[in-house]
N, C-alpha and C positions, 0 to 999 in steps of 0.2 A: 205535599207539604214543602214550604220554602225553608230556607235556613236563616232567614232574617225576619224579625218581628219587632213591632213597636213594644209589645209587652210579652214577656215570658214568665209564666207562673209555675213555680215548683210546688206541686201538691194540689190534688183535685178534691179536697174536702169542701165543706160548705163555704168557708171564707174564700178559698181560691176560686171556686166556681162563681160565687157572688161577684167577686172583683172582675173575673173574666167576662161575665155577662155585661157588667157596667162599661168596661173599656171597649168591648166589641160593639155595643150599642152606639157608642160615640164614634165609631168608625176606625178604631185603632186595631191593627192586626194583632191578634192575641193567640198565644199558644199555652195550653195547660199540659204540664208533664206530670204524669201520675205513675208511681212505682208499682202499684198493684194492678192485677189484670182487669179490674172493674172498679167503677165508682161505687162507694158505699160499703166496701169490704176491705179489711175487717171492721166490725163495729166496735168502737171504743168510747161509748157514751151511755149514760143512764137514760137519756131520751126524755127528760122532763124539761119542758120549756114554758115560757110565759105565753099567754094569748097574743101579746104584741109581737112576739117572735114569729108565731104562725102567720099573723097578719102581714108581716114584712115579706113573706115568701109566697103566701096564698097557694099552698100545696093542694093537690086533689084530696078529696074526702078520705080516701083510704089511708092516708098518712097519719091522721090523728086517730089513736086507738082508744083513748079515754080522757075524761076531764077530771081534774082534782079540785076539790073545793076546800080542802083543809089538810090538817096533819095530826097524827097521833105521835107525841114526843115522849120517849122513854128516857128518863135520867137514871142515875145509879139507884136511887130509891124513890124519887118523886117523878110522876108522869102527869101529863095534861094533854088536852085536845083543844084545838081551835078549828072553827069551821066558818067559812064565809058564806055569803048569800049567792055568790057567783063563782065561776071557775077561775082559779088563780094559777093553775098549772095545766099544761096539756101534755099527755103522754104520746110520743110519736114513734112511728116505725122509722128508726134512724136510717136504715138502709134505703128505704123508699124515699125518705126526705132528701138524702144526699143525691140519689139518682135523679130526683126531680130538679135539684139545683144544677146538676150536670146537663140535663136536657135543656134547661133554660139558657145555659151558657152557649151550648151548641146552636140552639135556635137563633141566638143573637148574632152568631157568626164566628164564635171562637172555635179554635181547633183543639183537638184532644189527642194526646199521644199516651197510650196505656202501656203498662208493663215496661216502663222505661226508667232506668236508674241514672240519676245525675252523678257523674264522676267527679266533676270539679266546676267551680264557679269563678269567673274572672270579672273584672269591672264591666265589661260589655258583652260577655258571652257565657254560655252554659254548655258544658260538654256532656252529651248524652250518648252513652255507649262509645262508639268510635266516630261520632260526628259532633261538630261544634255549631251551636245555634247562637247567632248574634242577637242582641236585644238592646233597645234604647232604655228600657226599664226592666229590671229583674225583681220579681216578687217571691218572697219565701212564705209559703202557706204549708210548710212541710213539718208541722207538729212540734212537740215539746223539745225534741232533740235536734232541732233545725240545722241542717247543713248551711243554709243560706245565712242564718244568724251568725254562725261561726265564721263564715267568710267575711262578714262585716266586722269581726273582732268585737262583738258585743257580748258581755258576760250574760250568762243565763239567769233565770229567776232565782230568788232567794230559796224557794222550796220546790221540790218535786215530790209530791205526795204519791206514793205507790198505791194502786187501787186494784181490787178484784171484784167482779160482779158475776153472779149466777142468774140464769133464768130458771125459775122453779115453778112448776105448774100447780102444786098443791097448796095454793095460797088460801088461807081461811080468814084473813083479816078484812078490814073495810075495803070496798072497791072504789070509793070516791075520795079517799084520803091517802096521802103518802104516810109512811111510818118512818120515824127517825129515832135512832139510838144515839144518845149523847152520853158517853161513859168512857172515861180515860183508861179503864181496864179492858175495854172492848175495841175501841177505835181511837187510840191516843191522838190528840191534836186535831181530830176531824170528826167524822160521825159514820154510823152505819145507816143504811136506807133500805126501804122496800117500796117499789113503785108498781102498783097493780096495773095490768094492761088488758084485762078481759080474759086472758088465757093463762093466768098465773101472775107472777110478779118478778120484777128484776130486783134481786137482793144483792147488795154490795156494801163495801166499806172502803175507806182510805185511812191512811195513818201518816203522822208526821215522820219524816225520815229520821232514822236512828232510834225509833221506839221498838215496836214489835213487828214481826214479819206480816206482810199483807195477807198471806195465806192463813196465819193464825187468827188475824182479825176477822176475816170472813167466816171462819169456822165458829168463832164466838158470836158473831152477828146472827148466823143461822140458828145457833143454840138459843139465843135470847128470844128470837121470834117464835121458836118452838115452845119455849118456856111460857110465853104469854098466850099460847094457843092461836097464834096468827099463821102458823105454818104447820102443815101436816107432815108428810114424808119429806125426806131430803132428796127426792128425785130432782135431777138437774138436766135441762135440755141443752144448755150452752154455757160456756165460761169465757169471759173476756177479761183482759187485764190491761193496765196502762198506767200512765202517770198524769197527775194534775199539776200544771205549772202555776205556782202562786207567787206573786211579787212583781210589781211593775219594773220594767227594764229602764236602763239609763237613756237609751235612745232606740228608735225603731226604724230609722232610715240612715243611710250613709251613701253619699254619692248618688248613683242611679239605682240604688237597691233599697227595698223596704220589706218589712215582714208584717204579717197579719195573723190573727187567731192564736192558737197555742204557741206558734213560733215566736210570737211577740208577748207571750204570757198575758194575753187579753182575756183573763178569766176572773170571774167574781170570787174574791177571797172567802166570802161567807159561805156560799153554796158550792163553789167549785164548778159552776156552770159557765160555759164559754160561748154558746151559740149567739146569744143576743149581742154581746160586745164584739164578737168576731164579725158578724154580719154588718154591724154598725161601722166598725173599723174599715171593712172592705168598701163601704159606700164613701167614707171619708177619703180613703186612698184613691178611689176613682176620680174624685174631684181634683185631688192634688196631682195625679198623673196627667190629667187633661191639661192642667195649668203648666206643667213641665214640658209636655210635648208641644204645647202651643207657644212656648217661650215666655209665658207670663209670670212664672214663679219658680221656686226651687222645691225639691222633694222634702226638704226640712219642714215645709208647711204642713205636711202630714203629721209630723210629731206634734206641732203646735195645736193643730185642730183636734187631734186625738186627746191630748192632755186637757184642752179646754172643755171637751165634752165629758170626759170620764175621770179626770184626776181626783176630784172631790169624792166621788163614789168609791173609787179604788183605794184611796187613802183611808177612808172610813172603814172599808172592808178589811184592810190589812191590820188596822188597829184592833178591830174586833177579833180577827183570826188569831193574832198574836196574844191578845188577852186570854183567849180561850186556851191556847196552847199552854199558857202558864197556870191555868186553873187546875186544882185537884177536884176530886169528886165531891168533897164537902162544899167547895165553892159552887159547883154546878147545882147541887141540891138546894142550896140557899137561894140561888137565882130562880130555880124552877118553882120554889114555893111562892115566889112573887108572881111568876108567869101564870101559875095555876089559879090565881085569884080571878074571880069572874070578871071584874072590871078590866083587868089587864088582858085576859084572853079576848075580851070584846075588842080592845084596841088593836091587838095583833090581827084579829079577823078582819077588821075594818081597813087598817092601813098597811098590812103586810104586802110586800111587793118583792118577788124573788129577783127582779132585775135591779131594783133600787132599794136595798134594805135600809139605807140611811134615812129614807123618808119615814120610817117607823120610829126612829130614835127620839124625835121631838115629842110626839104624842105619848110615847111610852114613858119617857122621863117625867112628863107633866102628870101622867096618871099615877106613876109609881116612882117617886123621886128616890126611894131607898135603893133602887137599882144602881144608882151612881155610887153609893157607899159600898155595895158588894163588888163592883168592878174595881173601885179604888183599892179595896183590900187586896185584890190580886196583884196590882202594880206595887203596892207598898210591901207586900210579902216578898215579891221578887227583889225589890231594892234592899230589903233587910237581909235576904239570903246572900246577895252579892257583897254587901258590907261585911257580913260575918265571914264569908269566904276570903275576902281580902285581909281581914284582921287575922284569920287563921294562918294564911300564907306569910303574913308579916311576923308572926310569932316564930315560925320555923326558921326565918332568916336570922 
């Protein structure tokens, strides 16, 4: 290995490896620095992606474990099911997926340094252990608590949702639909999930920071699935935990440094999924890096291109997520009574897209305009609470 590269990438997850493959294919010397002993471990992902995400990577058949055509959604008191005619979600072996991405990067000519901790980052160099590696471009693909992002002096995302997931073999629920729990007493501000994969299901939950503990939420999620007879015993084969970064950042590049994936909070606020936006961002970044190294543009172009591609979708998602955080269980059940209507479920089944949830909003409102009123009640309720609080504080003065 040399000590000077065109591109040095901190983090060997899917975003880092995708970017490394792209820059290496364009002939730029590329180094991936990964802190763990191997690519793909530990797993910190539910492993449900869209068919388009699978098509982007074209992994070997063993990576896809199951196809999902719909969802069973459990509210506090109201539940409903929607089912499409074709697969809307693919359950993947995330460890195998990540390793496939690493293999592609290496085959393209990138170098990989495993079990290596980055000690510090300067404008043109990365210190790894006791050696310094110089780089024309530094990329942070190092997760939600990104050291690279901190070196850029970029504030983190608005929310870091703590999450816990169990792999539980005694799944009794549907095998071709995910199951979702939307209940502020079980998973405040987010949701609980079960994703069947042929040998059981991945059962997890996430919560808005400052609510209940993630460990309490997963226990309540497991209990709910047992109560509805979707889960037999509480036997567990693995446990993973992590954080889901939600909320777009003020910038994702600075000087000769950029960030991608969870490091850049490139995560869908509605679902919490990050693979599709992260891989797309990596492709955008490759084009920007090529322009910089060729002397044709500046790295800030990456910010502009990313926002042009995803700003609208992420803005919609943030509004939806924050509206949901503000809802109580009565609000949720009123909405779910609308969603449970046959004509509305049919619209969800036809237009639902886990990568682009905003595409559902138009057809949904056209079919059920009373949805707007229910969401408006949430915002008005928050405004009234804020006014009452200010008036109360004023009286104390």
